[in-house]
N, C-alpha and C positions, 0 to 999 in steps of 0.2 A: 504494500500500500504506500503510495507516494504521499509523504506528509510534509507540509511546509510549516515553518515556524510561525506561530502567531504570538504577538506581544500583547499582554494585557497588564495593566497595573491595577491592583485591587486596593481599595481603601483610600483613594484620592478624592478630592473635592467633588462632591455630588456626582461623581462618575459612577457610583455603584447604584444608588437608589434615588428615586424621586418619590416624595410623599404624595398620596392621593388615592382616589377611588378606583373603581374596578370596571370590568369590561362588559360590553354588549354592543354589537354592531348596530348603528343607527343608519337607516337608509335615508340619505340626504341628497336628493337630486336637485330639483329646481325649487322646491318649496322650503327654503331655508329662512330662518329669521335671524337668530343671533349670529349665524355663521356667514350670512350674505354680506359682503363688504359694502359699506356705505360709500357711494361713488367708487365702485369697484375699479381696481387697477389704476386709480388716479395717479398722476405724476406728482412728485414732491420736488418743488423747484430748487431748494437749497442743497448744498453738500455734494455728494459723490455720484451724481447722475442717477437718481432714483428711477427705476423701471416700473415697479408696481408696489402697491401697499394693500394688504388684506387685513381688515379690521377684526382679526381674532388674535388676542394676546396669548403669548405662551413662549415655549422653548422650541427652537429648531433642533430636532434630534439628528437628522441626516438628510442628504439629498441623494436619491437613488431612483433609477428607472423613470427619469423625467419628472419626479415628484419631490416636493419639499414636504418632508414628514416631520411633524412636530407633536407636541402635547401641551395641553393647558396645565398650568402649574397649580399648586395647592392653594394659592391665594385667590384663584378665580372661581367662578360660580360652579363650573363643571370640573371636577377634580380628576386630573390625569386622563382626560379624554384624548385619544390619538386622533389626528386629523391629517389630511393630505391635500396639498395645493399643487396645481400645475406649475412647474418650475419656470416655464416661459411666460405665463400670463398671470399667475396668482389665482386663477379660478379654483373654486372649491371643488374637490373631487369626492372625498368620502370622510366619514368619521367612524371611529370604533370605540365603544365603551363596553362594559360587560357586567356580569352579575356582581351585586354588592357584596361586600364582606372583606375585601382586601384593601390595604392602605399603603402598601409598599410596591414600587415598580422599579425594575432595573432600567438602565439605558438600553437602547435598541442595538441589536447586532444584525447587520444586513449582509446577506449572501444571496442565495437563490430565492429567499423570502425574508420576511421581517421576523426576528426572533426576540423574545423578551420573557422575563419572569415576573411573577407577582407573589405577594405573600402577606403575612400578618405581622404587624409590628410587635405582637406578643412573642418576643424572642424565644425560640425553642418550641413553638406550637406545632411545627411540622406540617403546617397547612399552607399549601401554595399550589401554583399552576405555572407550567411553561407553555408559551403560545408560539405558534407559527402562523403568520398572516401572509396572504398573497399581496402583490402590489396593487390589487384591486380593493384591498381592505377586507377581504373575506377570510374567515378562518380556514387555514389549511388543515390544522389539527391543534388540539390542546391535550396536555397530559398532566395528571395530578402528580405533584412532587412536594417536597418540603418547601417552606418559604424560601424564595430565591432572592438573594440580596446583591449578587454580582451578575453581570450579563452572561448569557449563554455564549459558548465558544463553538464555532463551526469549522470543521475541517473534513475535506474529502467525503462529503455526503453524510456526515454524522454531526449531530449537535450534542454537546456535553454540558451538563449542569450539575451543580452541587448545592444542596439545600441545607436548612438549619437542622435537619435530621441526620446530618453527616453521611448522607448517601450520595455517591456520585452516580449519575445516570447517563446513558448514551441512547439516543433515539435516531432513527433514520430521518434525514431531512425531508424526504419525499412524502412520507405518510405518517411519521411519528411512531413507527414500529419500535417497541422497546428492544434494544440490542443486548444490553447488560446493565446491571447495577452492582455497585460495590459499596458495602457499608463499613464504616470505621467505628472503632470503639470510643474514640475521644468524645463524641457527642458534643462537640463544640458548636454552639448555635450561630454566633455572629462571626463574620470574617471568613467563612468558608468560600472558596473561590477556585475556579479552574485557572491556574496561573499561566498556562501556556501549553502549546502543543508542538512537539518536535518528533523525535523518535518515540517518545512516550507522551502520555497525557499527564501533565504535572498539576497536582492539586494541593491546596492548603486546607487541611481539616484538623487544625490543632497541631498537626505535624506537616511536614512536606513529604509527599509521596509521589512515586512514579507508577503509572498504570499502563498495562498493555492496551493499546487502542482497539485491538480486535475483540478482546473478551473481558477487559477490566481487571485482569489478574494484577495483584500488587507486585511490582518488580522490586521496589525498595522503599523504605521509609527512613527518615532522618530522626535520630533520637538525640542529637548533640546540639539542640537549640535551646535558647533561653526563654522560658516561659511563653507569654502570649505573642504569637506572630501577628503583626499588624498588617503588613502588605507583602505580596509575593508576586514576582514577575519572572517568567521563564524566557530566556533568550539563548538560542543555540545549545539547548539541553543543559544549561546551568540556571538554577533558580536563585535569583537575588531577592533578599527579603529584609524587612525590618521587624524587629521585635522590641520588647520592653527595654532592652539594654544596648541595642546597636544595630549594625548593618552586617549582613553575612552573605556568603555565596555558597551554595550547596550543589554538588554534582555527584552522581552515582551513590547517593546516600551519605556522603561524607561532607563535612564542612570544609570547604576549600580555603576560606579565610573569614575572619571576623574583625570588625572595627568597633570598639565599644564607644557608646555615647551615654552621657549622664541622663539625658532626657530624650524624648521622642524625636527621631530623625525620619526624614522622608526621602525616598528615592524619587528624584525628579526626572531622570532620564538615563538611558543606557545606550552607549555607542559601542562600536567594536573594541575600543581600547579604554573607555572610561565609564565609571558609574558616578553620576552626579547626584550629590546628596545635599539637602538643606536641613539645617538644624540650628535653632536659636537665631542668632544674628549672622550666621555664616553659611557659605556654600563651599562644598568640598568635592574634589574630584579624586577618585581612587582608581588604581589600575584594575581592570576587570579580571586579570589573571591572578595577581598576587595580593590585591587589596592595599598595596602601598599608596600612601597619599602622594599625589602629583602636584596639586596646588590647592589653595584655599582663598576665599574672599570673605572677610569678616566685617564688612561695613554695609551689608546688604539687607534687603527685606526678603527672606526666603519664601514668603507666601506668594511671591510673584516671580517665579522662575519657570522658564520654558526651555526645553532642550530641542533643538532642531538641527539634524545633520551634525556638522562640525562646529555648531555655535550654541552658546548658552545665552539666552536673553533674560535680563533681570529688570523687573519693574521696581517701582518705589517712588522716590521723589523725581526720578528721571528714568529713562530706559537706556540700558547698556547692552552691548553685544560683546561677548567674550569668546575666545577660541576654546573649544572643549579640551584640546590636548594639553595646553599649558596655561590657560587662564588669561592669556594676553588680551587686553582690552582693544577692540577694533574701533569702537566709537561710542559716544555718549550723546544723548539728545534730551533736552528739556522740552517736553511737549507743550505744556502750559506752565508758565512760571508760578511757582507756589502751589501747584495742584499735582498730587501724586497720581501715578498711572497704575492701572490694575495689571493683572497677569497677562502677558502678551500671548496672543494667538498667532502662531507663525505657520504659514502655508506655502507650498510650492505653487508658483503661478506661471513659470516658463515651461517650455517643452522639456519633458523628462527631468523636471526638477532643476533646470538650469538657472532659475531665478526664484526668489521667494520674497515675501513681504510679511511684516509684523503689524498686527492690529492691536491697538490698546485703547482702553476706556479711561476717561477722566470724569470725575463726578459720577453721576448715575446715568447721564443721557448723552454724553459726547463720545464719539468714536473717531479714531485717527488711524490712517494708514501710513506706515513708514516703509520705504523701500530698503533693499539689502544694504545700502550705504548709510542708512539712518536719516534720510531726508523725509520729512513729513510731506506727503504728496496730496492729501486731502483730509478734511475734517467734516464730520457730519453730526448734526444735532437732531435728537429725536424728542418727541413730545412726552414720552414716558420712559420709565426705567429700562435700560438694556439688560436683558437676561443672558443672552449668549449669541454667538454667530457661527455660521458654517460657510466656508468659501468653496464653491465648486463652479468655476467660471464667473458667476455673479457672487456678490457678497449677500448672504441671506442673514438677516438680523431679527432675532426674536426680542420683542419688548413687551411690557406689561399690557399694552393696548393693541398691538398690531404686529404682523410679520411684514418685513420690508425686503425688497430685492433691489440691490444697488448695482448699477452697471460698473464693470471694472474700469476704473480710470487710473492711469499710472502717471 
């Protein structure tokens, strides 16, 4: 079976779960009320060349199959209702909601379908569901599982999930046929995740374990870890993790290296040669093979760190671009004097990743684009709080009151 490595970071900012209600598909064709845009697809004169605006507030989850797929957030009237808009026009396509009773939803995983998990915020209840939707918003299949707090992982026609019941399950993507399930004794409720897929399926269930992707047989577990594992990411068959006491790398069931920290550290990104970690007021780069420290920056705001290719982007009072290898500062830009910038969103925009741009937010409603040299190329103000953005040709921005599509202007 040809298996490609999938990266996933568990336990990072809102990447695992969204609070909110549960699912049932709503047929919404022409007879819409709250979802019909007022002055549908109207242009917005200011800023970065607005193409359309749809007056449904929420988060943009992904852009796939010509659709902008999003969800309404917990502050809105309909909690965690999924919706799809035509990416070219902003026209409403479908909505999906479901049976009441769940109030936790993972981020979406998009492959040949749309996959996500739901569950109960009563940690350890073991009550949850894994969903597969077609790009028409129809249920392809659903399966009862433990509560799912981290997104499903898809590889080679199989979807893998692990719930708060400490059971790892594999389903066929085509029809949801159960392929195998493997139960662990740890019974750890929160933080269970599929950390990545390579030669094995790597999971975090109170310990790190490698499973045979064909039948779920446990190939190894690691017993040399410190207490609670907080995050785990598998890259090239090495699992990089954080726990209560530091950062570690595990391969073939053995701890390859460990770096102690006195308080919680976060892995912000992994490159072929560096593991970038934020902790306290510092950013640290460790050798992926040995764990040796290669550089550090101790005057930063680690809550606003993004790793992209061979660069580390750091937000805070200004935005800085550093080289991942040695921490050399490439440039610094003050976006708005006296106004801190949020976590940079960095995306490839050229052919085959030949160029990229960083998007940063100031205050709650202003978005800025910087090119790879640190020049601010445009600024856009919105009427309500920015929640997130996804770049796929256009810049799709979710705000509290609307979804916006901005034409790429460089």
